[in-house]
N, C-alpha and C positions, 0 to 999 in steps of 0.2 A: 726320235730327236735326230736321228740320220739326216732326215729330209729338210730340216730346219737350219736356217742359216744363223739363227740367235746363239750368241756366245754365253750369255746370261741365262741360266735355267733355275727358276724357283722350284725347290723341292718342298712339298708339304706331305711328309711322310714319317714313317719311323726311323729311329737312329739306325745309322749304319748303310742305309741306301746310298748316300753320296760315296761311301768308301767302295762300294760295288761298281757304281757308274764311273768313277773318276779314271780308272784305268782304261775303260772302255772308250771314254770320250775325254782324253787329255786336254783337248782345245777348248772345253766348256768351263765355265764358272758356275759351279752350284751353290745356290743361294738358298739359305733356310736355316732355321733353327732346328735343333734336336729334339723331337717330341718322343717321349716314351708312353706307350699305352700300358696302364697298369694291368689291364684285362689280358693283354696277349702275353704278358710275362707269366700268366698262371697257366698257359698251355704247356703240357709236357708230352713227350712221346707215348707214355704209358696212357694219358687221357685220350690222346688221338687214336690210339690203337683200340682202346675200348670202345670208342664211339664208333668206330668204323666196325668192330667186330660185333657190337650189339646193337648196331644201327639206332644210335641214340642222336639226339639234338638234331633232328632234320630241320632244315630251314626251307621255308616255301617262300618263293618269290614270286610276285604278280607277273603274269605273261607279258605285260608291256615293258615292265622293267627287265625281264629277262632278255627280251628281244634287243633292248638297247645296250645291255652289258655283255652280251655274248662275245661280241668282237673283241673287246679288252680282256676279257678273261682268255679267250683263245691266244692272243698275242702275248700275255704274261706266260701261259704255259709253253708257248714256243720258245720263248727266251729261256726258260729252264727255271 
């Protein structure tokens, strides 16, 4: 978003993302409705810990999709 001159940004994501982005980009107008994913609300720290500890719920992504997605994933991880 830093390289774009658009002041209006459409957010199609989980609730709260605009709260995170607004202080970083105070000159932008974030547009979008608040969408809550009921499945994401079922995730807990204990479930994440157990999934990692017991190596459960492996997700296999086709190589073609992985290649296209890896850049976005790396940028998200870099942001924190």
